[in-house]
C-alpha positions in Angstrom: 56.1 2.2 144.0 58.1 0.5 146.7 61.8 0.2 146.5 61.7 -3.5 146.6 59.4 -3.8 143.5 62.2 -2.3 141.3 64.5 -5.2 142.1 64.8 -8.7 140.7 65.0 -11.7 142.9 68.0 -14.0 142.1 69.6 -17.0 143.8 72.3 -16.1 146.2 75.8 -17.6 145.6 76.7 -18.4 149.2 75.0 -19.4 152.3 76.3 -16.3 154.1 74.6 -14.0 151.6 71.4 -15.9 151.9 71.4 -15.6 155.7 72.2 -11.9 155.5 69.4 -11.2 153.0 66.9 -13.2 155.1 67.6 -11.2 158.1 67.7 -7.9 156.3 64.6 -7.8 154.1 62.6 -11.0 155.1 63.1 -12.7 151.8 63.5 -16.5 151.6 66.9 -18.1 152.1 69.0 -18.6 149.0 67.5 -15.5 147.3 68.4 -11.8 147.3 67.2 -8.6 145.6 69.2 -6.8 143.0 68.5 -3.9 140.6 67.7 -4.7 137.0 71.0 -3.2 135.8 72.9 -5.5 138.1 71.1 -8.7 137.1 73.3 -9.4 134.0 76.5 -9.0 136.2 75.1 -11.4 138.8 74.3 -14.0 136.1 77.8 -13.7 134.6 79.4 -14.1 138.0 77.3 -17.1 138.9 78.2 -18.7 135.6 81.9 -18.1 136.2 81.7 -19.6 139.7 79.9 -22.7 138.4 82.7 -23.4 135.9 85.5 -23.0 138.4 86.6 -24.8 141.6 85.8 -22.9 144.8 89.1 -24.1 146.4 91.7 -23.7 143.7 89.8 -22.0 140.8 90.5 -24.9 138.5 88.3 -26.4 135.8 85.2 -28.4 136.8 84.3 -31.5 135.0 81.4 -33.9 135.2 82.1 -37.6 136.0 79.1 -39.4 134.5 80.4 -42.8 135.6 80.4 -42.0 139.3 77.7 -39.3 139.2 80.0 -36.6 140.6 81.2 -33.1 139.6 84.9 -32.8 140.5 87.7 -30.4 140.0 90.1 -31.4 137.2 93.1 -29.9 139.1 92.8 -30.6 142.8 90.2 -33.4 142.7 87.7 -31.8 145.0 84.3 -33.4 144.8 81.9 -30.5 144.4 78.6 -32.4 143.9 77.7 -36.1 144.1 74.8 -38.4 143.5 73.8 -36.6 140.4 71.0 -38.1 138.3 72.1 -40.2 135.3 69.6 -39.6 132.5 71.1 -42.3 130.2 70.0 -45.9 129.9 70.8 -48.4 132.6 72.0 -50.9 130.0 75.0 -51.1 127.7 75.2 -52.1 124.0 78.3 -53.0 122.0 76.8 -53.1 118.5 73.8 -51.6 116.6 71.8 -54.9 116.7 72.1 -55.2 120.5 71.2 -51.5 120.9 68.0 -52.0 118.9 67.1 -55.1 120.9 67.6 -53.4 124.3 66.1 -50.0 123.4 62.6 -49.5 124.7 61.7 -46.4 122.7 59.7 -46.4 119.5 60.9 -45.9 116.0 61.4 -42.2 114.8 58.6 -40.5 113.0 58.7 -40.9 109.2 56.9 -39.3 106.3 56.7 -42.6 104.5 53.7 -43.6 106.5 50.4 -41.8 106.4 50.2 -41.5 110.2 54.0 -40.8 110.4 54.5 -44.1 112.3 52.7 -42.9 115.5 49.9 -45.5 115.5 49.9 -49.1 116.7 50.1 -52.1 114.4 48.5 -55.4 115.4 50.5 -58.3 114.1 48.6 -60.7 111.7 50.1 -63.7 113.4 47.8 -65.1 116.1 50.5 -65.6 118.7 51.3 -64.2 122.1 54.5 -62.7 123.3 56.0 -66.1 124.0 55.2 -67.4 120.5 52.3 -69.6 121.6 49.2 -69.8 119.5 46.1 -68.1 120.7 42.8 -69.8 121.5 39.9 -69.6 119.1 38.1 -66.9 121.3 41.3 -64.8 121.5 41.8 -65.1 117.7 38.3 -63.8 117.0 38.9 -61.0 119.4 42.2 -60.0 117.8 40.6 -60.1 114.4 37.9 -57.6 115.5 40.6 -55.4 117.0 42.6 -55.5 113.8 39.5 -54.4 111.8 38.7 -51.5 114.1 42.3 -50.5 114.4 42.5 -50.3 110.6 39.3 -48.2 110.5 40.6 -45.8 113.1 43.9 -45.4 111.4 42.3 -44.1 108.2 39.4 -42.0 109.4 38.7 -40.0 106.2 39.3 -40.1 102.5 42.4 -37.9 102.6 44.2 -40.4 104.9 43.1 -43.3 102.7 44.4 -41.5 99.7 47.7 -40.9 101.5 48.0 -44.4 102.7 47.6 -45.8 99.2 50.0 -43.3 97.6 52.7 -43.9 100.2 52.4 -47.6 99.7 52.9 -47.1 96.0 56.0 -44.9 96.6 57.5 -47.5 98.8 56.9 -50.3 96.3 58.4 -48.4 93.4 61.4 -47.2 95.4 62.1 -50.7 96.5 61.9 -52.0 92.9 64.2 -49.2 91.7 66.7 -49.7 94.6 66.4 -46.1 95.8 67.7 -45.1 99.2 65.6 -44.1 102.2 66.2 -40.4 101.7 64.6 -40.5 98.3 61.5 -42.2 99.7 61.2 -39.5 102.4 61.5 -36.8 99.8 59.0 -38.4 97.5 56.6 -38.7 100.5 57.0 -35.1 101.4 56.4 -34.0 97.8 53.2 -36.1 97.7 52.0 -34.6 101.0 52.5 -31.1 99.6 50.6 -31.9 96.4 47.7 -33.3 98.5 47.7 -30.2 100.7 47.8 -27.9 97.7 44.8 -29.8 96.2 46.6 -30.8 93.0 45.2 -34.4 92.8 41.7 -33.9 91.4 41.6 -35.1 87.9 44.8 -37.2 88.2 45.3 -40.7 89.4 47.0 -41.5 92.7 49.5 -43.8 90.9 50.5 -41.1 88.4 51.2 -38.5 91.1 53.0 -41.0 93.3 55.2 -42.0 90.3 56.0 -38.4 89.4 57.0 -37.7 93.0 59.4 -40.7 93.0 60.9 -39.4 89.7 61.3 -35.9 91.0 62.8 -37.0 94.4 65.3 -39.3 92.6 66.5 -36.4 90.5 66.7 -34.0 93.4 68.7 -36.5 95.5 71.3 -37.1 92.7 70.3 -40.7 92.0 68.2 -40.2 88.9 66.3 -42.9 87.1 65.1 -42.6 83.5 61.5 -42.2 82.6 61.6 -45.6 81.0 62.9 -47.2 84.2 60.2 -45.4 86.2 57.5 -46.5 83.8 58.5 -50.1 84.0 57.7 -50.3 87.8 54.7 -48.0 87.6 51.1 -48.8 86.9 50.6 -45.8 84.6 52.0 -45.2 81.1 55.2 -43.1 80.5 53.3 -40.2 78.9 51.1 -39.8 82.0 54.2 -39.8 84.3 55.9 -37.1 82.2 52.8 -35.0 82.1 52.0 -35.2 85.8 55.7 -34.6 86.7 55.8 -31.4 84.7 52.6 -30.3 86.4 53.7 -31.1 89.9 57.2 -29.5 89.4 55.6 -26.3 88.1 52.9 -26.0 90.8 55.1 -26.8 93.7 58.1 -24.9 92.4 60.4 -27.8 92.8 64.1 -27.0 92.2 65.0 -29.9 90.0 68.3 -29.6 88.1 68.7 -31.1 84.6 69.9 -34.7 84.7 73.7 -35.0 84.5 74.9 -38.0 82.3 77.8 -38.5 84.8 75.3 -39.5 87.5 74.3 -42.6 85.5 77.8 -43.8 84.9 78.5 -45.5 88.3 75.3 -47.6 88.1 75.8 -48.7 84.5 79.4 -49.5 85.0 78.7 -51.5 88.2 76.0 -53.6 86.5 78.4 -54.3 83.7 81.2 -55.2 86.0 83.6 -52.6 84.7 86.6 -51.4 86.7 87.2 -48.0 88.3 89.5 -47.0 85.5 86.6 -47.5 83.0 84.4 -45.3 85.1 86.9 -42.5 85.2 87.5 -42.8 81.5 83.7 -42.6 80.8 83.4 -39.4 83.0 86.3 -37.9 81.1 84.6 -38.6 77.8 81.4 -36.9 79.1 83.4 -33.8 80.3 85.0 -33.5 76.9 81.5 -33.7 75.3 80.3 -30.9 77.5 83.1 -28.7 76.5 82.3 -29.2 72.9 78.5 -28.9 73.5 77.8 -32.3 72.2 75.4 -33.1 75.1 73.0 -30.3 74.2 69.6 -31.7 73.2 70.7 -35.3 73.7 69.3 -37.8 76.2 71.6 -38.0 79.3 70.9 -41.8 79.5 72.0 -42.3 75.9 75.2 -40.3 76.5 76.0 -42.1 79.7 75.5 -45.5 78.0 77.7 -44.6 75.0 80.4 -43.2 77.3 80.4 -46.4 79.3 80.7 -48.5 76.1 83.5 -46.3 74.7 85.4 -46.4 78.0 85.2 -50.2 78.1 86.7 -50.4 74.7 89.4 -47.8 75.4 90.4 -49.7 78.6 90.4 -53.1 76.9 87.5 -54.5 78.9 85.0 -56.8 77.4 81.5 -55.6 76.9 79.0 -55.4 74.0 76.5 -52.9 72.8 73.7 -55.4 73.5 74.8 -55.7 77.1 75.0 -51.9 77.5 71.6 -51.6 75.8 70.0 -54.0 78.3 71.4 -52.2 81.3 70.6 -48.7 80.2 67.4 -49.6 78.3 68.6 -47.7 75.3 68.6 -49.0 71.7 71.9 -50.1 70.2 71.5 -47.5 67.4 71.5 -44.7 69.9 74.5 -46.1 71.6 76.5 -46.3 68.3 75.5 -42.7 67.3 76.5 -41.2 70.6 79.6 -43.3 70.7 80.9 -41.8 67.5 80.0 -38.2 68.7 81.9 -38.7 72.0 85.0 -40.0 70.2 84.9 -37.1 67.7 84.6 -34.6 70.5 87.7 -36.1 72.3 89.7 -36.1 69.1 88.9 -32.5 68.4 90.0 -31.5 71.9 93.2 -33.5 71.4 94.0 -31.8 68.1 93.3 -28.4 69.6 
């Protein structure tokens, strides 16, 4: 083995070294041969020299505005005319940024093709807003038809498209944030990949995914609320949810009554003081074990009603019942249990 083959070629740090190496071993300018054990030292030295000024040894900073690399201490311009990889336009707010940006939307799991395909607008107008001619309208109609066929090539994609549309519809009706929709879409994709759908309706699995995603994200909705916006009965939603959660090993914590308090209080127009009082009532109930075996929605509704009375804010059991979708009898029963738990803690 030749001596040169045991060496590694690296970039020379100065022009003098490159000329010396070129004359000595015939290698190309700007490169020299070093032993493998010296390679790490050469890299460390080159990194140190890149970060320091060759004149004064000061810190080197990049001036993106002028496209230069300069020394922060002595002002020496080390490199100039660097490539600016940012946009050539400026934006002063989010709306202007969206209008000027020429890149597409980010990929999302809420669409069956993850948003990577092209949509042809249903309005028969050109880029200037002018109406198309009859021949052009017929051509666009054919293009829409074939584009839709190509977007859903098989039964799996058609299934996914229908289910994700249902998820988006229910999430909008329930006022769920975007992260819940993404999580529900991912859960449904996993269920489809694991072949858990045979024997179950698409609407039932999609509804159970929304219910699971809402609980996992900390913005739970009760089964009654989910069933109201779904096209399947409550019993099927509960049965499908238990099956999906078990088969996919979803880590869903038990619903906390305190998570329902802000939404109920906001819909009733209660103050922050009432919200804090309701949460305190629920914490006292947990200490006494009153919450065990009780519906978290009923406990939250009773706590909100009790807190409104304790803070002298006007509300009625009927109003709380409409907001929480819980009967007034349940609210009265839980209301007395919460007050008894707080009295027992106060006496202790």
